[in-house]
Structures are given as structure tokens and as C-alpha cells.
N, C-alpha and C positions, 0 to 999 in steps of 0.2 A: 503494500500500500504506501509505504514512504516513497519508494521508488516512481510510484506513479505521479506523487504529488511533485517529485524532483523534476520528472519528465515535463509536466504542466507547466511548471515555473519557467522551465528552459524555453519550451515553445512559445509562452507569452513575451517572454524576453526578447526572442528572436524577432517575433511578430513586430514588438514594439521599436526595435532597433530597425528593421527594415523598413518601417514608414519613416523612421528618423533620417535614415539614410536617404531615402528619397528625397524628401523635401528639403533636406539641407543641401542637395545637388543641385535645386533649383537655380535658374539664371533671372539677374535682376532685368526687370522692364525698366523702372525707373525710380528715382528717389527724389524727394523733396523736403525743404525743412520748413515748419510753420511758425512763422513769426509774428507777434501780436503787438503792435508798436516797436518797441526796442527789445521785447522779451523773447527769447528763443525757447519755444514751448515743446516741439519733437522734430526729428528727422522721422520720415516715412520712407519705407522702402517697398516697392512691390515686386514679387517674385512669382514666376510661373514655370512649369517643367522646361518649355521652350524660350522663356524670355519674350514672348508677346502676350499682348492684353486683348482679349476679343469681348469679353461679357462677364457679368456678374456670377455666372453660373460655372464658369469653367474652374478647375483647381487653380487657388490661389495662396499666396502666402503674404501677409502683409504686416509688416514688422515696423513698429513704432519704438525708437527710442528717445526716452524723455530727458529733457534738459533743465528740468525742474522737478521738485517733489510735488507729487499729486494725489489728492485722497481718492480712495476708490468712491466715495459719494459724488465727489466732482466728476470722477469718469462717467459715472451712471447719469448724474444731471444733465452733463454734456451730451450724452448720447441721446437723451430724450429732447433737447433744445436741437440739436442738429435734426432730427427725425422730424421734429416740428417744422424747422426750415424748410425741410425737402417736402414737407405735405406726406410723410409717412407715418408719423404717429396716430396710434389708435387707442383709446383707454385700455383695449385689450392686452396692448403691449406691456402693462405694469407688470405683470406677474413674471414675464421673461426679464424685465429690468430689475425686479427685485432679486430673481435668481442669480442673474450676472453680477449683480452688487456685490452678492456673497461670494461670489468666486473671484471677481478682481482684487488684487491685493493693492495696499498703498503702494504707489510709485515712488521711490527715490531717486533723485538726479542720476542719469547714466544708465538707469534701468531699461529693460526691453520688455514689451509686451507683444504677442504675435499671434495672429489668427490664422490659421491655416485651415483650407479646405483641400483634401486629398482627392485623387482621382477616383477613390470608391464613395465619394459624398462624406466622409467622415469628417468631422470639424473640430479641430483640437484649439483650446486657448493655452497658450504657452506664456509662462513668466521667467526670464532669465534662460530662454530655452529648455526649461521644465514643464512638463505638463501639469495644467492645473484641472483640466474638466475635457471630456469629449462632449461637446455639444450637438444637438438634434440639429441636422440641416434644415432650418426652417426659414421663413419668409424674415423673421427678426435677425437671423445671420446675416440674408441678403441685403437688409436695410442697415445691419452694422457697417459692411463692407462700402454700402452705396454713401456712407458718409464722405468716404475718400474718393470714391471711383464712379458716382455718379454724374453726368453731365450737368445736373441741377446742384453740384456742391457748393457750399458756403464759400470755397476757396478754390475757384476753377482753375488757377495758375498751378496749384500743389497738384491737382487732378491731371492736368494735362501731363506736368512733368512725370507724375506717377505711371500714367498708362502710357506715355511715349508719344505722346502727340506735340 
């Protein structure tokens, strides 16, 4: 019985490692820094398996490196704010925002928060390269990516740089 559990641990570890190897080898589509007035907020980098962006549904890796401390509640509130500006927010999104707020870490200057949609449509939330959660591939995940990648983004210059346009 013990050898069976060891076997399962090895299989799951290999599976997790193979996914990590897969998305760590993706190519950069674009990157951009968000600056508000004279404060650097974060640098965003978009990666895909082939280095090209076509739509929100494809495998994507969005890596945000923060240049200031950001509280998890601020991340959640700003997600809601951006969704409202994009016309994507609905009161039914509050349960997802509550869940994601519990998953978000408090970010310290220099730390990374990454969202990855894999080829098999699994969605990973990473902090400093460590998996925090596997999220259901949902409309809210698409809307989260849309904050940075939508044509109607609140920061169109950043979006153009990220998507390679």
C-alpha cells in the first residue's frame, strides 16, 4: 500500500513538473510597464506557446511584477473597478471576487503574480512561481485577462505593447 502512495506522489509530481516546464518555455508576445503619474505600479508580460497573441481563449501566461506593495483587497477592488469600466461587471461576480480575494497574496515590491491558461484549459494562479490555486476556466477568468488584453482596456498603450500591436 505504501508503495502505491509513493507511486501516486511521483505521478502527480511529474504531472505538475511537466505543466511547469511547458509554460516556463513559452515565448514573450510583449511587455509593458504601468505607470500612474510618476509611480511605477507593475510590469506586465504576456507569453504564449508560440509568442503570438490572437484571442483571450488561447493558452496565455500573464506575469505581473509589482513595483510597490499592494494589499490583496486592493487587487480585488481594482479587479472589480476595471471590470466596471469595461462593462464586464455583474453583481453575480461578487462570489468569484470573494474567492479570488482569499487566494490573492499581499504583494510586496518586486514580487510576481502570474495567471496561466494551459493548452488543456486549466488555469493556474501563481505567486513567485509557486502555484496558489487551479481556477475553473470561467467567464471571470476571461474577464480577468481582459483587464490587460481587451481592445477597450483602460490602458490601451499597455494592451498594444502586451499583444504585440
